[in-house]
C-alpha positions as a Python dict, from the first residue, in 0.01 Angstrom:
ca = {
    (1, 'M'): (0, 0, 0),
    (2, 'V'): (-329, 85, -212),
    (3, 'L'): (-627, 237, -63),
    (4, 'A'): (-931, 132, -254),
    (5, 'P'): (-1311, 156, -212),
    (6, 'E'): (-1383, -198, -285),
    (7, 'R'): (-1254, -495, -92),
    (8, 'S'): (-1026, -734, -300),
    (9, 'P'): (-871, -1070, -212),
    (10, 'S'): (-530, -892, -102),
    (11, 'S'): (-730, -637, 126),
    (12, 'I'): (-554, -634, 477),
    (13, 'A'): (-807, -416, 649),
    (14, 'S'): (-1115, -191, 594),
    (15, 'I'): (-1100, 166, 747),
    (16, 'A'): (-1385, 429, 815),
    (17, 'L'): (-1299, 792, 889),
    (18, 'T'): (-1493, 1039, 1102),
    (19, 'L'): (-1406, 1390, 1227),
    (20, 'T'): (-1373, 1451, 1582),
    (21, 'D'): (-1251, 1697, 1847),
    (22, 'E'): (-1086, 1435, 2057),
    (23, 'S'): (-710, 1452, 2133),
    (24, 'Y'): (-470, 1289, 1864),
    (25, 'D'): (-277, 990, 1941),
    (26, 'K'): (79, 1001, 2033),
    (27, 'M'): (350, 748, 1965),
    (28, 'S'): (484, 558, 2272),
    (29, 'D'): (843, 564, 2117),
    (30, 'P'): (986, 918, 2190),
    (31, 'T'): (1176, 895, 1849),
    (32, 'L'): (894, 819, 1640),
    (33, 'E'): (675, 1091, 1845),
    (34, 'T'): (931, 1336, 1757),
    (35, 'L'): (904, 1233, 1390),
    (36, 'R'): (507, 1233, 1402),
    (37, 'G'): (524, 1577, 1535),
    (38, 'A'): (779, 1720, 1269),
    (39, 'I'): (696, 1547, 962),
    (40, 'P'): (325, 1608, 840),
    (41, 'A'): (309, 1287, 661),
    (42, 'A'): (415, 1100, 970),
    (43, 'R'): (97, 1202, 1144),
    (44, 'S'): (-44, 891, 1019),
    (45, 'L'): (215, 677, 1220),
    (46, 'P'): (-56, 562, 1453),
    (47, 'L'): (-276, 446, 1178),
    (48, 'L'): (24, 270, 1023),
    (49, 'R'): (82, 102, 1324),
    (50, 'L'): (-248, -65, 1358),
    (51, 'L'): (-235, -172, 991),
    (52, 'A'): (126, -317, 1034),
    (53, 'I'): (17, -513, 1339),
    (54, 'G'): (-318, -650, 1194),
    (55, 'A'): (-513, -487, 1490),
    (56, 'R'): (-851, -365, 1531),
    (57, 'G'): (-873, -21, 1677),
    (58, 'R'): (-905, 338, 1640),
    (59, 'A'): (-639, 609, 1561),
    (60, 'I'): (-682, 963, 1610),
    (61, 'L'): (-481, 1164, 1362),
    (62, 'D'): (-370, 1534, 1383),
    (63, 'Y'): (-548, 1688, 1107),
    (64, 'L'): (-653, 2055, 1149),
    (65, 'D'): (-620, 2303, 1432),
    (66, 'V'): (-974, 2224, 1562),
    (67, 'T'): (-1059, 1900, 1407),
    (68, 'R'): (-892, 1553, 1406),
    (69, 'A'): (-951, 1245, 1197),
    (70, 'A'): (-1080, 933, 1377),
    (71, 'V'): (-990, 624, 1179),
    (72, 'Q'): (-1143, 304, 1260),
    (73, 'V'): (-947, -16, 1135),
    (74, 'E'): (-1114, -345, 1101),
    (75, 'P'): (-863, -630, 985),
    (76, 'C'): (-990, -825, 701),
    (77, 'S'): (-986, -1220, 797),
}
């Protein structure tokens, strides 16, 4: 996967990021939630889930102690 500022013919989605104080999203699968909490890079699992299923949505990612990243996903059609 490549994140690029410009849309291309192979783009699967556009994303927009803002900061929020909302609670971060947890994974419904206990094993994935354990990984999400234990491995810093795995904190992106809620976002990766949206991208993998091609869904429109919003993922709140654990970022800093007092701030989270709210990522809006819009699939490209």
